[in-house]
Each structure stands twice: as structure tokens, then as C-alpha cells.
C-alpha positions in Angstrom: 101.0 72.9 121.9 101.5 74.8 118.6 100.3 78.4 118.3 99.3 80.1 115.1 98.1 83.7 114.8 95.5 84.1 112.0 93.8 86.9 110.1 90.1 86.9 109.4 88.0 88.9 107.0 87.5 91.7 109.5 91.2 92.3 109.7 90.8 93.8 106.2 89.6 97.0 108.0 93.3 97.5 109.0 94.2 98.2 105.4 96.4 99.8 104.0 98.7 98.9 106.9 98.0 95.1 106.4 98.7 95.0 102.7 102.3 94.3 103.6 102.0 92.4 106.9 99.6 90.2 109.0 97.7 92.1 111.6 99.8 90.5 114.4 102.9 92.3 113.0 101.5 95.8 113.8 103.4 97.7 116.5 101.3 98.8 119.4 103.2 99.9 122.5 106.8 98.6 122.6 106.0 95.2 121.1 104.2 94.0 118.0 101.1 92.0 118.7 103.0 88.8 117.8 105.7 89.7 120.3 103.2 90.2 123.1 101.8 86.7 122.5 105.2 85.1 122.2 106.2 86.7 125.5 103.1 85.3 127.2 103.2 81.9 125.6 107.0 81.4 126.0 107.4 80.2 122.4 107.4 81.4 118.8 104.2 81.4 116.7 103.5 81.1 113.0 101.0 82.8 110.8 97.9 82.4 108.7 97.4 85.4 106.5 94.2 86.6 104.8 96.3 87.6 101.8 97.8 84.7 99.9 100.8 86.6 98.6 102.1 87.1 102.2 102.1 83.4 102.9 105.7 82.8 101.7 107.1 85.5 104.1 104.7 84.6 106.9 104.2 80.8 106.7 102.1 78.6 108.9 103.5 75.6 110.8 101.0 72.8 111.7 101.2 69.9 114.2 98.7 67.4 115.6 97.6 70.0 118.3 97.1 73.5 117.0 95.8 76.5 118.8 94.8 79.3 116.5 94.5 82.8 117.9 93.0 85.9 116.1 96.1 88.1 115.3 94.1 91.3 115.8 93.8 90.7 119.5 95.8 92.3 122.3 96.7 89.7 124.9 95.8 90.0 128.5 95.5 87.6 131.5 91.8 86.8 130.9 92.3 86.0 127.2 95.5 84.1 127.8 93.7 81.8 130.3 90.7 81.4 128.0 92.9 80.3 125.1 94.9 77.8 127.1 91.7 76.3 128.6 90.2 75.4 125.2 89.6 71.7 124.6 90.2 69.9 121.4 87.9 70.9 118.5 86.6 73.9 120.4 86.3 77.5 119.2 86.0 80.6 121.3 83.8 83.2 119.6 82.5 86.7 120.5 79.4 88.1 118.7 80.1 85.8 115.7 83.8 86.6 115.4 86.3 83.8 116.1 88.7 84.6 118.9 90.6 81.3 119.1 90.4 77.7 118.0 92.0 74.4 119.2 92.0 71.7 116.6 93.9 68.8 115.1 93.0 70.1 111.7 95.1 72.4 109.4 92.6 75.2 109.3 92.8 78.1 106.8 89.5 80.0 107.3 88.0 81.2 110.5 84.3 82.0 110.0 82.2 80.7 112.9 79.6 79.1 110.6 82.3 77.2 108.7 83.9 75.9 111.9 80.5 74.8 113.2 79.7 73.0 110.0 82.8 70.8 110.3 81.8 69.8 113.9 83.6 72.4 115.9 82.0 73.2 119.3 81.4 77.0 119.5 81.8 78.6 122.9 80.5 82.2 123.4 83.1 84.2 125.4 81.6 86.3 128.1 84.6 88.7 128.4 85.2 91.6 126.0 88.1 91.1 123.6 90.6 93.9 123.2 90.7 94.2 119.4 92.9 96.2 117.1 90.0 96.6 114.7 90.9 99.8 112.8 94.1 101.8 112.1 93.2 104.5 114.7 93.1 101.8 117.4 96.9 101.7 117.1 97.6 105.2 118.4 94.4 105.3 120.5 95.6 102.3 122.7 99.3 102.9 122.3 100.0 104.7 125.7 98.3 101.9 127.7 100.3 99.3 125.7 103.6 101.0 126.3 102.9 100.8 130.0 102.0 97.1 129.8 105.0 96.1 127.7 107.3 98.3 129.8 106.3 96.3 132.9 106.9 93.0 131.2 110.3 93.9 129.6 111.8 95.6 132.6 110.7 93.3 135.4 113.5 92.5 137.8 116.0 94.3 135.6 118.2 97.4 136.1 118.3 100.3 133.7 121.7 101.4 132.3 123.0 104.7 133.7 123.4 107.9 131.8 125.7 110.9 132.4 124.7 114.0 134.3 124.2 116.2 131.2 120.7 114.7 131.1 117.6 115.6 133.1 115.5 112.6 134.0 112.2 113.3 135.8 110.5 110.3 137.3 113.6 108.2 136.9 112.0 105.1 138.3 109.8 105.0 135.2 112.7 105.3 132.7 114.5 102.3 131.4 117.6 102.6 129.2 119.1 99.5 127.5 122.9 99.1 127.4 124.4 100.8 124.3 121.8 103.6 124.2 123.3 107.2 124.0 121.6 110.1 125.7 123.2 113.6 125.7 121.8 116.8 127.3 118.2 115.8 126.9 115.1 116.0 129.1 112.9 113.0 129.8 109.8 113.4 132.0 108.2 110.0 132.9 105.8 111.2 135.5 102.8 110.6 133.2 104.0 107.3 131.9 107.1 105.1 131.3 109.9 105.7 128.9 111.8 102.9 127.3 115.0 103.5 125.2 116.2 100.4 123.4 119.8 99.3 122.8 121.9 101.4 120.4 119.3 104.2 120.2 120.2 107.8 120.6 118.6 110.9 122.0 120.4 114.0 121.0 121.0 117.2 122.9 118.1 119.5 123.4 115.5 116.8 122.8 112.5 116.9 125.2 110.4 113.8 125.8 107.3 113.0 127.8 106.1 109.5 128.5 104.6 107.1 127.7 107.3 106.8 125.0 109.3 104.0 123.3 112.4 104.4 121.1 113.4 101.4 119.2 116.9 99.9 118.5 119.2 102.0 116.3 116.7 104.8 116.2 117.5 108.5 116.9 115.6 111.5 118.3 117.3 114.5 116.8 118.4 117.7 118.4 115.7 119.9 119.8 112.8 117.5 119.1 109.7 117.7 121.2 107.9 114.4 121.7 104.7 114.0 123.7 103.3 110.9 125.3 101.6 107.8 123.9 104.3 107.8 121.1 106.2 104.8 119.8 109.2 105.1 117.4 110.1 101.6 116.1 113.6 100.4 115.2 115.9 102.2 112.7 114.0 105.5 112.6 115.1 109.1 112.8 112.7 111.7 114.2 112.7 115.4 114.7 110.3 118.3 115.1 107.1 117.8 117.2 105.3 114.5 117.6 102.4 113.5 119.8 100.5 110.2 120.2 101.9 108.5 117.1 103.4 105.2 116.1 106.1 104.7 113.5 106.5 101.0 112.8 110.2 101.1 111.9 112.8 102.0 109.2 111.1 105.4 108.6 112.2 109.0 108.9 110.7 112.2 110.0 114.1 113.9 110.4 113.1 117.6 110.3 110.8 120.2 111.9 107.1 119.8 111.4 104.2 118.3 113.3 103.0 114.7 113.5 100.0 113.9 115.6 97.6 111.0 116.2 99.1 109.1 113.3 100.4 105.7 112.3 103.4 105.5 109.9 104.5 102.2 108.3 107.9 101.0 107.4 110.2 102.6 104.8 108.4 105.9 104.8 110.0 109.4 104.6 108.6 112.8 105.6 110.1 115.8 103.7 111.2 118.8 105.7 108.5 120.9 107.4 105.8 118.4 106.6 102.8 118.7 108.9 99.6 116.8 109.5 96.4 118.1 111.0 94.8 116.0 113.7 91.8 118.2 114.7 89.1 119.6 112.4 88.4 123.3 112.5 84.8 122.6 113.5 85.9 120.0 116.2 83.7 117.3 114.6 84.6 113.6 114.7 87.1 112.6 112.1 86.4 110.2 109.3 89.0 107.9 107.7 88.9 106.0 104.4 87.9 102.4 104.8 89.2 100.0 102.1 86.5 97.4 102.8 83.5 99.6 102.3 85.2 101.9 99.8 84.0 105.0 101.7 84.9 107.2 104.6 84.1 105.8 108.0 83.4 107.8 111.2 86.2 107.0 113.7 84.3 108.5 116.7 87.5 110.3 117.6 88.0 114.1 117.7 91.7 113.6 117.2 92.9 111.5 114.2 95.7 112.5 111.9 97.5 110.4 109.2 97.6 106.7 108.3 100.6 106.1 106.0 101.3 102.6 104.7 104.8 101.1 103.9 107.1 102.7 101.3 105.1 105.9 101.1 107.0 109.2 100.8 106.1 112.9 100.9 108.0 116.0 99.7 109.1 119.1 101.5 106.3 121.3 103.0 103.6 118.6 102.5 100.3 119.4 104.3 98.1 116.5 105.3 94.6 117.3 106.3 92.8 115.7 109.3 92.1 112.0 108.7 94.2 111.3 105.6 95.1 107.8 104.5 98.1 107.3 102.2 98.5 103.9 100.5 101.5 101.6 100.0 104.3 103.1 97.7 102.5 106.5 97.3 104.8 109.5 96.5 103.0 112.7 97.6 104.3 116.2 96.8 103.2 119.7 95.7 101.3 122.7 97.1 98.0 122.5 98.8 96.3 119.7 100.7 96.3 116.3 98.9 93.1 114.4 99.0 92.2 112.6 102.1 92.7 109.2 100.5 95.8 108.7 98.4 95.7 105.2 96.7 98.6 102.9 96.7 101.4 103.9 94.2 99.9 107.4 93.7 102.3 110.0 92.3 101.5 113.7 92.9 99.3 115.7 95.1 96.5 118.3 95.2 97.0 119.4 91.6 97.1 116.0 89.8 97.7 112.3 90.3 99.5 109.8 88.2 100.6 106.2 88.8 104.0 105.5 90.2 105.0 102.8 87.8 106.2 99.6 89.5 109.7 99.5 87.9 110.4 103.1 89.0 109.0 102.5 92.4 111.3 99.5 92.8 114.4 101.6 91.9 113.6 104.0 94.7 112.7 101.3 97.2 115.9 99.4 96.5 118.0 102.6 97.2 116.1 103.3 100.4 116.5 99.7 101.8 120.2 99.5 100.8 120.8 102.5 103.1 119.8 100.3 106.0 121.8 97.3 104.7 118.8 95.4 103.5 118.0 94.1 100.0 114.8 94.5 98.0 114.8 90.8 97.3 112.5 88.8 95.0 110.1 87.9 97.8 109.6 91.6 98.7 109.2 92.5 95.1 106.6 89.8 94.6 104.6 91.1 97.6 104.8 94.7 96.4 103.9 93.7 92.9 100.8 91.8 94.1 99.7 94.9 96.0 100.4 97.1 93.0 98.1 94.9 90.8 95.4 94.5 93.5 95.1 98.2 94.1 94.9 99.3 90.5 91.2 99.7 90.8 91.7 102.4 93.4 93.7 104.5 90.8 90.8 105.9 88.8 93.0 107.9 86.6 95.2 105.0 85.5 93.6 104.5 82.1 94.7 108.0 81.0 98.1 108.8 82.4 101.0 107.4 84.4 104.4 108.5 85.7 107.2 106.7 83.9 
């Protein structure tokens, strides 16, 4: 059986994080959604993206027996069984949204009405799917997913040992892969598991509470304070204070400053002493910019911080207000609080905004990626240029000024 993870129109609510990736490539817990499915299914999957320019990087592979699964779903036992019990030409739906399909056809769109029109049998699922519907779901469900992934990854395995300069509390809930380096740090896993990947480093004086995940080749710097429900993906450097946040990978928060209830994409950088607010002064529920409706949407959460898409940067002492969304390739700097929605390829801050011209953006991105030994190749450039063009309507000032 061939498995394909698909995006549908509702996955657009995950923008700006999904401008650069399918929804199944979002990190929640220790694994990306795709990796959770691959672990359960015991095989690799392919992709159907809602954005055509991503298809070359994330291609689909079809056979005579295809099972399509909504890529925004977190897998669990009930869903896994329901997917594998689908008969040919059957679709599992929940309140009109397609959960999974099994078909001989090479499908590209996944609206229930379209599937029914071509003879698909629609089955209403009685269970409640576990969706990643909006960006805030990533940090909101992250602690639980760390615990689930931890159990799967560490089953019947033995953690590597560390020297006695470290203080490990709840040692049975701490798993350290070979090659990781820990020196004179404190890890408390009483409230949830802690997973340290291969070749990661936790420097002296760092204090960590679980649930927590540190990815391969990432580092927690000296004196950092990291609270639970936090995931730091591969090739990141983090310092200062962090709580209930997810960094997808290849991003840096290397200095003091506070990050809370936030999601940070890849290739992002926080300037020294940057902070984000995660709680409004009046304790009201936080609103976040929604790219589909073009307006702010109530999250229903009292704590929600910053959503920062890939390749975004911010300068020293940047202050992000509660519920701020920063688009792909934005470069934020200057005194005062920038607006709560910074469109893709913005240049500036509270005082004024210009457009970060694409050729100049690429010069910066190439330097950043080369530091990690990766190229900004033609495929990546084509994806980013497509985003640059698509998001031009978000940059209302673009007709009058631009940063060259």
C-alpha cells in the first residue's frame, strides 16, 4: 500500500509557516507530523501540497493502491486503525473535511463533494480527529506530543550516560543519545520527559524542565533557563529564557531575552535581548493574524506569543507584542513594538516599513545557509521567489518605497 500525505484548503490557516512546507513537515513534539506517520506505517510517505511551487521539493508518488491521509492530522491508534481499514474507493470524512481516502486514482484535490461526485463512498468518522489547524496548536499540543514521541523513540533502548557534573532529576524520564555532550547542567524530568539527540550540547549552568526536546547538533548555551513543553529542532542555538515554544530547526536565539508560547520556523535569528510578550496586560484572549480571512482571529488562548516564518530575522532589543505574526523573509528592527502582523519580506519596524528586495534577501539567505554547510540552490530560490510574488499584496506600502 502506498501512503501520501495531502494538504487541503483548510491547511492554509497554518500560514505563514506553510508557505515553505507542507503541513506534515511541521515539528510538533520530537517528530514532524510526517515522521510520526512514517513511524506508525513502517514506510516512507510522499506529498500532495496545496501550493504548486512546493511540488518539486515535495513530490507525490502514485501506485495502483493509494492511501491519502490529511497531513494536518496527528496520528494516534484510533486514526491509524481507521485509515488501514478503508476499502478501495472509500473516503473518511469528519464534518465535511476529508480525513483519509483509499483509491486507485491519482488524486490532487480533497474536497468531500468532489470525491463524492466521482463515485467515492463517503464514511462519516465517529471519532474526533486531532488536527493541527492553526499555528498556535503547535505549541499548545507540544508537551503532550513530546511525551508520545519520547515513548516511541526510546522503547526498549538504553540512554547514554553522562558525567557526574550534571544534576539529573527524574532520570528515568531522561534519554540522551550517543554523542550528546552535557556539562554541569540541571535537568528536571519530573513533569515530563527530556530527549537530547545525538551530537547536541547542553552547556554548563543551563537549567531545563521537561517536557523538552533538543535536536541533533543543537546547543543550549550557558545559563539558559528552559521550561517545559519546548522543542528545539536540529542545528539551533538557544540561550536566555524559553517556555512552551517550538523552533523548527536551523534557527538561533543565542542570547538573553524571553521567548514564550511561540513557533519559530527555519533559518530565523533573534538579536540579543529580543523578547516577546505572551500575555496581554488585561489578560484577555489573544488574537493572531489569519492569512485566509485577512484579519485577526481569536485563538481562545490567554497565552500566545510569536509566530515567525522561515528566514525571518530581528535586530537587537526587538520587542514583539502579544500575538505577533512575522512572515517569510521579514527583517524586523528598530525601537518600539512592531505591528502585530509583519508581512513576508518586510524591512523595518514600528517606525516604517519597506520591502526587502528579493535579490538582497537572497544574498543574506545564502550567507546564512552556507554557515550550516547548505546551499541556497535554484529550487529553494524558486520557492522563495514564488512566495515573494504571492505575498506582494500584503505589502501595502510597496508602490511607494522599497529597500534596495
